[in-house]
N, C-alpha and C positions, 0 to 999 in steps of 0.2 A: 200675639203672646206665639214665640216660638215653635218650629214640629216640632216632637220629640223623635228619640230612633226608636227605630221598629222594636225591637223587645221594649222597650220603655214604653212606649205607645199601648203594646200587649195588654199590660199590665193598667194603663191608664181605662183602656176597655173593660176590663176585666173590672175594676173597680166600681165603673159605671154599670154594665151589669147587673154588677150582687147588689147596689142602689146605694152604694157609699157615695159619697159627694166630696172625695180625697184629690189632691191634684199631684200627678207627678211630676218633679222638677227635677230637669235634667241639668248641669253644670260643669264650663266649660275646663275647669280642674276635677281630679278624681276624688270619686267615696270608699273606693275598695276596701279600702281598714276604716275600720271602723272610729277611731282618731280622726279619719282624712271626713270622715261622716258627719261626725260631731262637729267639727272646723265648721267646716259649709251647713250646715242645720244653727248652729249656735245653740248648741244642747249640751247637755253633760253626756260623758261620754256613758253613761249605764241608760241611758235614754236612745243608745238605737240596739235594733233590733239584726244581731248577727246571727243568716242563714243559714249552719250549719249543716251540712252532709255525713251522716255516718253509714256503715253497711252491718247489717246484724250476719257476724261468721258464719253461722252454720245457717243460717235462709236464705243469705243473698238480699235479706228486702231494705230497700231504703227507708232509715228515720232521718227524720227531720229535726231538730236544735234548734228553737228559735232564743240566743241567750243574748243575755244583757253585756251590752258593748265592753263592762269593766270585768267582767269575770269569764274564766277559763271551765272548761267543763268538764267535772270527774265523769270519766269513762266509765269507771267503775258503779257509779250509783246510777248511768242510763243505762248501761248491762240489766242493772238486777230491775230496773222499771222494761225493758224490751224483753230478760225473758231471755235472753242469748249474751257471747260475749258481741262487742261491738269494734270496729274499728273505720278510723276517718277514710273515708271515700276516695277516693285518684278525679282527678281534673276529668277524666271520661267518663268516669258511673256516673257523676254527677251532673253532667252536660244532658247524658244521655235520661237521668230519671224527672228530672229538671225543663229540661230545655232551655238551658243558661247558663252559661260562662259563671265561673268561681270569683266571687267578688261584686257580681249583680242579681245575684240569685234571692227572688223575692219569695215570702213567705208561701203564697199562694200565686197558682197559675202554672202550676206546674204540672209537666209531660204524664206520669205517674203518680196512683196516691198513696202516700207512704204515711207512718207513722210518725205521732207530732208532739211533741212535749215542751213548753214555752215556761220560760226563766220565772221564775216566781216573783225575783227581785221586780218586774216590769210594774208591778203590782204598787211601788212607792210613786210611779208617776201617773198623770192624768193624758197625758199624749208620751208616743212614744217616734221613732222614725227608722223605717223599712228601708230598705233596697228594693230597686224598682227595676228589675232585667236587664241591667247596666254598670257600668263600675265607675259610672258619675250621675245614678240617675238613684231618688230617692221618695219617700215619701210619708208627712206627717199624717200620725191616725191617732183618733182615742187608744188608749193601753186594753180599756174592756173590748171592741170591736177585734183584735188579734184572736182573740181566742176565739169571738164567734166563727170570724173569717175559717179561720184552721181547725175551728175543732179538736184542737190541741189540748192535754192535758196538762193542769200547772201545778211543776213539780219542782223542788230542789233541782238545782243542775251542778253548785258546788261545794 
């Protein structure tokens, strides 16, 4: 078994600590985009978890949207859930609140706690694939475990 990069190893360690027997896989090629991740995993685009960070316009709070790879986020809808207008966060904010760079942001293990929303479209699938801390690392998990891991609210995001 090959050695994981430090960021991917951090997620593997966290999964183990949380009692999950999921395995982080690092690829020679990128999993930065949802399509690349689906290609590497050999799954449908909808089974890819996009971890998108937004920022509350008034409070500046980080908001994590875990969106199905085939969906676009309706920011107006998320603003209603969050109770304030939201804006897509820049790369520096994402790294500060998550500890990870855009393209490898996992659904867990962030530097700061954040309000989290899960795309209800994940409920169509038994398993899904999420980023694992690096732009070429992902892990497969049971859909029901994503909600358990994150404590996120299951909502309509599109």
